[in-house]
C-alpha positions in Angstrom: -178.9 -121.2 33.4 -178.3 -120.8 29.6 -175.3 -119.3 27.9 -175.6 -117.1 24.8 -173.0 -115.6 22.4 -173.9 -112.6 20.3 -171.4 -111.5 17.6 -171.4 -107.8 16.9 -173.0 -107.3 20.3 -171.3 -104.0 21.0 -173.5 -101.8 18.9 -176.8 -101.5 16.9 -179.1 -104.5 16.6 -176.5 -106.8 18.2 -176.4 -104.7 21.4 -180.2 -104.6 21.4 -180.3 -108.4 21.0 -177.8 -108.9 23.8 -179.7 -106.5 26.1 -183.0 -108.3 25.6 -181.5 -111.7 26.1 -179.8 -110.4 29.3 -183.2 -109.2 30.6 -183.8 -112.8 31.7 -181.7 -113.3 34.9 -181.2 -116.9 34.0 -179.2 -116.0 31.0 -175.4 -115.5 30.7 -174.5 -113.4 27.7 -171.1 -113.0 26.0 -170.9 -110.3 23.3 -168.2 -110.4 20.6 -166.5 -107.1 19.7 -163.5 -106.3 17.5 -162.9 -103.2 19.5 -162.0 -104.0 23.2 -162.9 -100.5 24.4 -166.3 -100.4 22.5 -167.0 -103.9 23.7 -166.3 -103.0 27.4 -168.5 -99.9 27.1 -171.3 -102.0 25.6 -171.0 -104.6 28.4 -171.5 -101.8 31.0 -174.5 -100.4 29.1 -176.1 -103.9 28.8 -175.5 -104.7 32.5 -177.0 -101.4 33.5 -180.1 -101.6 31.2 -180.8 -105.3 32.0 -179.7 -105.3 35.7 -177.9 -108.6 34.8 -174.3 -108.7 35.9 -173.6 -111.8 33.9 -172.7 -110.1 30.7 -169.1 -110.5 29.5 -166.9 -109.6 26.5 -165.0 -111.8 24.1 -162.6 -109.7 22.1 -162.1 -111.0 18.6 -161.9 -110.1 14.9 -164.3 -111.7 12.4 -162.5 -110.0 9.5 -160.0 -112.8 8.8 -160.1 -116.6 8.8 -157.4 -116.7 11.5 -159.3 -114.2 13.5 -162.4 -116.3 13.5 -160.5 -119.4 14.6 -158.7 -117.4 17.3 -162.1 -116.2 18.5 -163.5 -119.7 18.5 -160.5 -120.8 20.7 -161.2 -117.9 23.1 -164.9 -118.8 23.3 -164.3 -122.4 23.9 -161.8 -121.6 26.6 -164.1 -119.0 28.2 -167.3 -120.9 28.1 -167.6 -124.4 29.5 -171.1 -124.6 28.1 -172.8 -122.9 25.1 -176.5 -123.1 24.4 -177.2 -120.4 21.8 -175.0 -118.7 19.2 -176.4 -115.6 17.5 -174.4 -114.8 14.4 -175.4 -111.2 14.1 -172.2 -109.4 12.9 -172.6 -107.9 9.5 -171.1 -105.1 7.3 -171.9 -103.2 4.2 -168.5 -101.8 3.0 -168.5 -98.6 1.0 -165.8 -100.0 -1.3 -164.1 -103.2 -2.2 -161.7 -104.2 0.5 -159.7 -107.5 0.6 -158.5 -109.0 3.9 -155.2 -110.7 4.6 -156.7 -113.9 3.1 -157.5 -112.1 -0.2 -161.2 -112.4 0.6 -163.6 -109.5 0.2 -164.6 -108.1 3.6 -168.4 -108.4 3.3 -168.1 -112.1 2.1 -165.8 -112.7 5.1 -167.9 -111.1 7.8 -171.5 -111.7 6.5 -171.0 -115.3 5.5 -167.7 -117.0 6.2 -167.3 -115.8 9.8 -170.6 -117.2 11.0 -169.9 -120.4 9.0 -166.6 -120.9 10.8 -167.9 -120.0 14.3 -170.8 -122.3 13.9 -168.7 -125.3 12.8 -166.0 -124.6 15.4 -168.5 -124.4 18.3 -170.8 -127.2 17.1 -169.5 -129.9 19.5 -169.9 -127.6 22.5 -173.4 -126.8 21.4 -174.2 -130.5 20.9 -172.9 -131.3 24.4 -175.5 -128.8 25.7 -178.4 -129.7 23.6 -181.1 -128.6 23.0 -179.0 -125.7 21.5 -179.6 -123.2 18.8 -177.8 -121.2 16.1 -179.5 -118.1 15.0 -178.2 -116.5 11.8 -179.2 -112.8 11.4 -179.9 -112.5 7.7 -181.3 -109.7 5.5 -184.4 -109.5 3.3 -182.2 -107.9 0.6 -180.8 -111.4 -0.1 -183.5 -111.6 -2.8 -181.4 -109.2 -4.9 -178.3 -111.4 -4.7 -176.5 -113.7 -7.0 -173.8 -116.1 -6.1 -170.8 -116.7 -8.4 -168.0 -118.3 -6.4 -165.4 -117.2 -9.0 -166.3 -113.6 -8.4 -168.2 -112.9 -5.1 -165.6 -114.0 -2.6 -163.0 -111.7 -4.1 -165.3 -108.7 -4.8 -164.5 -108.7 -8.5 -168.0 -107.4 -9.2 -168.2 -105.2 -6.1 -171.2 -103.0 -5.7 -172.2 -102.0 -2.2 -175.8 -103.1 -2.0 -175.6 -106.0 -4.4 -172.5 -107.4 -2.7 -174.2 -107.1 0.7 -177.3 -108.9 -0.8 -175.2 -111.6 -2.4 -173.2 -112.3 0.7 -176.4 -112.6 2.8 -177.8 -114.9 0.2 -174.7 -117.1 0.5 -175.0 -117.1 4.2 -178.7 -118.1 4.0 -178.0 -121.0 1.7 -175.1 -122.3 3.8 -177.1 -121.9 7.0 -180.1 -123.9 5.8 -177.7 -126.6 4.6 -176.1 -126.6 8.0 -179.5 -127.2 9.5 -179.9 -130.2 7.3 -176.5 -131.6 8.2 -177.1 -131.0 12.0 -180.5 -132.8 11.9 -180.8 -135.1 14.9 -177.9 -133.5 16.8 -180.0 -131.4 19.1 -178.7 -128.2 17.5 -181.1 -126.2 15.4 -180.1 -123.6 12.8 -182.5 -120.9 11.6 -182.1 -117.6 9.7 -184.0 -114.4 10.4 -184.4 -111.1 8.7 -185.0 -108.8 11.7 -186.3 -105.8 9.8 -184.5 -102.7 8.8 -183.2 -100.0 11.1 -180.6 -97.3 10.7 -177.6 -99.0 12.3 -174.0 -98.5 11.1 -175.0 -100.3 7.9 -177.3 -97.5 6.8 -175.7 -94.1 7.1 -177.4 -92.3 4.3 -180.3 -90.0 5.3 -181.6 -90.3 1.7 -181.8 -94.1 2.0 -183.7 -93.6 5.3 -186.2 -91.2 3.8 -186.8 -93.3 0.7 -187.5 -96.5 2.6 -190.8 -96.7 4.5 -189.8 -100.1 6.0 -186.9 -98.6 8.0 -187.7 -98.2 11.7 -185.8 -96.1 14.2 -186.6 -98.6 16.9 -183.6 -101.0 17.5 -185.4 -102.8 20.3 -188.3 -103.7 18.0 -185.9 -104.9 15.3 -184.1 -107.1 17.8 -187.3 -108.9 18.9 -187.4 -111.4 16.0 -183.8 -112.7 16.6 -184.4 -112.8 20.4 -187.6 -114.8 19.9 -185.8 -117.4 17.9 -182.9 -117.5 20.4 -185.0 -117.8 23.5 -188.7 -118.8 23.1 -189.7 -122.4 23.9 -192.1 -122.5 21.0 -189.1 -122.8 18.6 -187.6 -125.8 20.4 -186.8 -128.2 17.7 -187.6 -125.8 14.8 -184.7 -125.9 12.3 -183.9 -125.1 8.7 -186.4 -122.2 8.5 -186.0 -118.7 7.1 -188.1 -116.1 9.0 -189.0 -112.7 7.6 -189.3 -111.1 11.0 -191.9 -113.2 12.8 -193.2 -115.2 9.8 -191.7 -118.3 8.4 -191.1 -117.8 4.7 -189.9 -120.0 1.8 -186.6 -118.7 0.5 -186.7 -117.7 -3.2 -186.2 -120.1 -6.0 -182.5 -119.3 -6.4 -181.8 -120.6 -2.9 -183.3 -124.0 -3.9 -180.4 -124.7 -6.3 -178.9 -127.8 -4.6 -175.8 -127.8 -6.8 -175.1 -124.2 -5.8 -175.8 -125.0 -2.1 -173.3 -127.8 -2.2 -170.7 -125.7 -4.1 -171.0 -122.9 -1.4 -170.6 -125.5 1.4 -167.5 -127.1 -0.2 -165.9 -123.8 -1.2 -166.5 -122.3 2.3 -165.1 -125.4 4.0 -162.0 -125.4 1.9 -161.4 -121.7 2.7 -162.1 -122.0 6.4 -160.4 -125.3 7.1 -157.7 -125.6 4.5 -154.8 -126.0 7.0 
């Protein structure tokens, strides 16, 4: 029996990921949802679709640093063992929004939330090795730039570029996490699942203009589920997957000084107290 966590599992790709994982009767699945009512409704749908009753809800808010730590406490109390963490939650805000920490909301949810959860849950994952962290990324990261004096505070906010830059930040930190976790029995990989019209993409004009957008959530979920579950990826770590193919991240992601700066900056923000 293996225990899985899927953040943002109450809707869209996250729900599709959780449903496919739950299709295996030997899997326990905990979905994370900010809305208790939406999370409870998703649990019912996933149980019905998968015929797996071992699907539960962890209510938590990834929108603030304290919310992430509170969620980690809930998960550690709720789950005696954790084998796979799927950091799926992501947002593309329409406008600049700062949270209670003074952090721009996309930077918080797309990067810092997964960073905090992964580090807070790492010991429980290590205790249950072989274990995995799957970070759901975005191919749009290639459009991003990371300036840590600007991006975390949304000073240069532009919807698509901010999304791309926060996903780039997450990618770089995740691959560094894989390096730091080497030999621990916990692997860390990043996957671009493809593009589908979830809550991130509400514009019909964007849909019509992009031939790579698919309406099939189940198909989009396949790549993250594969990394989370398939035996062929046992021991694979520090890899970026563009759907089903391993791909070298772009040159900007190879900047070791920037990778170290992202790690140090994120650690200070997340664990300053």
